[in-house]
C-alpha positions in Angstrom: 0.0 0.0 0.0 1.5 3.3 -1.1 -0.5 6.4 -0.1 2.5 8.6 0.7 2.6 10.2 -2.8 -1.1 11.1 -2.9 -2.6 14.6 -2.5 -4.3 14.9 0.9 -7.2 17.1 1.7 -5.6 18.2 4.9 -1.9 18.3 6.0 -0.7 19.5 9.4 2.4 19.3 11.6 0.8 17.7 14.8 -2.5 16.6 16.2 -2.4 18.2 19.6 -3.8 16.8 22.8 -7.6 16.5 23.0 -8.0 17.5 19.4 -10.6 15.7 17.2 -10.3 15.9 13.4 -12.6 14.6 10.7 -11.8 14.9 7.0 -11.6 13.0 3.7 -7.8 12.5 3.8 -5.1 13.5 6.3 -1.3 13.7 6.5 0.2 14.3 9.9 3.9 15.2 9.5 4.9 14.5 13.1 3.1 13.1 16.2 -0.4 12.4 17.2 -0.8 13.3 20.9 -3.0 11.9 23.7 -6.8 11.9 23.8 -7.1 12.6 20.1 -9.5 11.2 17.6 -9.1 11.0 13.8 -11.8 10.0 11.4 -10.8 9.9 7.7 -10.7 7.7 4.6 -6.9 8.0 3.9 -4.5 8.5 6.7 -0.7 9.1 6.7 1.2 9.7 9.9 4.9 10.3 9.7 5.4 10.4 13.5 4.1 8.4 16.5 0.6 7.9 17.7 0.1 8.3 21.5 -1.2 5.3 23.5 -4.3 7.3 24.3 -5.2 8.2 20.7 -7.7 6.7 18.3 -7.7 6.6 14.5 -10.5 5.5 12.2 -9.7 5.3 8.5 -10.3 3.1 5.4 -6.5 3.0 4.7 -3.8 4.0 7.1 0.0 4.2 6.9 1.7 5.0 10.2 5.4 5.2 11.1 5.2 4.3 14.8 1.9 3.1 16.3 1.1 3.1 20.0 -2.6 4.0 19.9 -5.8 2.3 18.7 -6.3 2.0 14.9 -9.5 0.8 13.2 -9.3 0.5 9.4 -9.7 -1.7 6.3 -6.0 -1.8 5.3 -3.0 -0.8 7.4 0.7 -0.5 6.9 2.8 0.2 10.0 6.5 0.7 10.2 6.8 0.0 14.0 4.1 -1.4 16.2 5.0 -0.4 19.8 2.3 -1.6 22.1 -0.5 -0.3 19.9 -3.7 -2.0 18.9 -4.8 -2.6 15.3 -8.2 -3.6 14.0 -8.2 -4.2 10.3 -9.0 -6.5 7.4 -5.5 -6.6 6.0 -2.4 -5.6 8.0 1.3 -5.3 7.0 3.7 -4.4 9.8 7.5 -4.1 9.4 8.6 -4.4 13.0 6.5 -5.4 16.0 8.0 -4.5 19.3 4.8 -5.5 21.1 1.0 -4.9 20.7 -2.2 -6.6 19.6 -3.6 -7.2 16.1 -7.1 -8.2 15.1 -7.6 -8.9 11.4 -8.4 -11.3 8.6 -4.9 -11.4 7.1 -1.6 -10.3 8.8 1.9 -10.0 7.4 4.7 -9.1 9.7 8.4 -8.7 8.7 9.9 -9.1 12.2 8.6 -9.6 15.8 10.3 -9.1 19.1 8.2 -10.1 22.2 4.7 -9.9 23.7 2.8 -9.6 20.5 -0.7 -11.1 20.2 -2.3 -11.6 16.8 -5.9 -12.8 16.2 -6.7 -13.5 12.6 -9.2 -15.5 10.6 -7.4 -16.3 7.3 -3.7 -16.0 7.6 -0.7 -14.9 9.7 2.7 -14.7 8.1 5.8 -13.7 10.1 9.2 -13.6 8.4 11.4 -13.3 11.4 10.8 -13.9 15.1 13.6 -12.5 17.3 11.9 -13.1 20.6 9.4 -15.2 22.5 6.1 -15.0 24.4 4.2 -14.1 21.2 0.8 -15.5 20.4 -0.4 -16.2 16.9 -4.1 -17.3 16.8 -6.6 -18.3 14.2 -10.0 -17.5 15.7 -12.6 -15.3 14.0 -14.5 -14.9 17.3 -11.7 -12.7 18.6 -11.8 -10.4 15.6 -14.4 -7.7 16.3 -14.8 -6.6 12.7 -15.8 -10.1 11.7 -18.3 -10.5 14.5 -19.8 -7.2 13.3 -19.8 -8.5 9.8 -21.6 -11.7 10.9 -24.3 -9.6 12.6 -24.8 -7.6 9.4 -25.0 -10.7 7.3 -27.5 -12.3 9.6 -29.6 -9.1 9.6 -29.6 -9.2 5.8 -30.5 -12.9 5.7 -33.4 -12.3 8.1 -34.7 -9.4 6.0 -34.5 -11.4 2.8 -36.2 -14.4 4.4 -39.2 -12.1 5.2 -39.1 -10.7 1.6 -39.0 -14.3 0.3 -42.1 -15.3 2.2 -43.9 -12.2 0.9 -42.7 -12.9 -2.7 -44.0 -16.5 -2.5 -47.4 -15.2 -1.6 -47.6 -12.2 -4.0 -44.8 -12.1 -6.5 -43.4 -15.4 -7.7 -41.3 -13.7 -10.4 -38.7 -12.4 -7.9 -38.5 -15.6 -5.7 -35.4 -17.0 -7.4 -33.6 -13.6 -7.3 -34.2 -13.3 -3.5 -33.2 -16.9 -3.0 -29.9 -16.3 -4.8 -29.2 -13.3 -2.6 -29.9 -15.4 0.5 -27.6 -18.1 -0.8 -24.8 -15.6 -1.4 -25.1 -14.2 2.2 -25.1 -17.8 3.6 -21.9 -18.5 1.7 -20.3 -15.4 3.1 -21.4 -16.4 6.6 -20.0 -19.9 6.2 -16.7 -18.6 4.9 -16.2 -16.8 8.2 -17.5 -19.5 10.5 -15.4 -22.1 8.8 -12.3 -20.0 8.0 -10.2 -22.3 10.2 -10.5 -24.9 7.4 -8.2 -23.0 5.0 -6.4 -20.8 7.5 -2.6 -20.9 7.8 0.0 -19.6 10.2 3.4 -19.3 8.5 6.5 -18.6 10.7 9.5 -18.3 8.5 13.1 -19.0 9.5 14.2 -20.4 12.9 11.4 -19.9 15.4 12.4 -19.2 19.0 10.9 -21.3 21.8 7.9 -20.3 23.9 5.8 -18.7 21.1 2.1 -19.9 21.0 0.3 -21.1 18.0 -3.4 -21.5 18.4 -6.3 -22.6 16.2 -9.8 -22.4 17.5 -12.1 -24.9 15.8 -15.7 -24.1 16.7 -15.3 -24.1 20.5 -12.3 -26.3 20.6 -8.8 -24.8 21.1 -5.7 -26.5 19.8 -2.6 -24.9 21.2 1.1 -25.5 20.5 4.2 -24.0 22.2 7.1 -23.7 19.8 10.6 -24.9 20.4 13.7 -23.5 18.6 13.5 -24.9 15.1 12.2 -24.3 11.6 8.5 -25.1 10.9 6.4 -25.7 7.9 3.1 -23.7 7.9 0.6 -24.5 10.6 -2.9 -25.6 9.6 -5.8 -27.8 10.6 -6.4 -31.3 9.2 -9.3 -33.6 9.9 -9.3 -37.4 9.7 -12.3 -39.4 10.8 -13.2 -37.9 14.2 -9.8 -36.3 14.8 -8.7 -32.7 14.4 -4.9 -32.2 14.1 -2.8 -29.1 14.3 -0.3 -29.7 11.6 2.7 -30.1 11.5 2.5 -30.9 15.2 1.0 -33.9 17.1 -1.5 -31.7 18.9 -4.9 -33.1 18.2 -8.4 -33.6 19.6 -11.6 -35.5 18.9 -14.8 -33.9 17.6 
C-alpha cells in the first residue's frame, strides 16, 4: 500500500492533545498526541501515535503506532504496544502490541505480540518469545460485526422471500440467490479455520504460542527453537490435528 505520494485534503504538523479531526484524507507530519480522535478515509502519519489516541480510516500508513487504529487496510512501520483492528495488516517491525484482522503480514517480531486472525498470519522473522499467533474469527471484532450484518440481511431477505412466495413469484429466485450468497459469506467466516494458515519463517524461537480455534475447541502449541512448515488444521475421521504438530483432539 502506497499512499505517501497522494494529495491529501488536509496536512498539518501535529495533532495536539484533546483534538478531534474529521476529513476525507489527512497527512500528519509529526506526532499524534493523547486523547485525540481522527476520522478519515486515507491517513498518513509520519510520526508516532500516542497510546491514548484513536484513529478511524479506510486505509492507514503509520510510522510508529502506540494508539488504537481501526481501518480496512493498514501499513505500519513500527508497532510499539499499539492496537490494530483491520482487514489486511502489514507491519514491518513489531515490538509489542495486539492485532485483530483477517490477514496479517509481519516482517519481524520481538516479544509480547498477540495476533488474532481468521485467514492467515505470516511472520518472516521472530527475534523473541512470548508471542501468540491465533486463528480465531471470534476474537476479531470486525468479523463479528460483519456476521451480525450478514445475519440481519438474511433475516430481512427471508421475510421478503415469504412475501414474494405469496404475492410475486417472479422475484423468488432472485431473492433466493441473494440469501444463498449471504449464507456462503457467513460460512466462509464460520469455517475460516479450514483453510487458514500460520506461516512462521526462519528459525522460530521457543515459547511462542500457535493457536487454532475450531468451533469451541482450542488447539494450542508452544514452539521450540526450530524451523517449521506452515501450521494448519487437518481432519481425519473424528480427529482434528494441528499440523505439522501432534496436537490433536476429537470432535
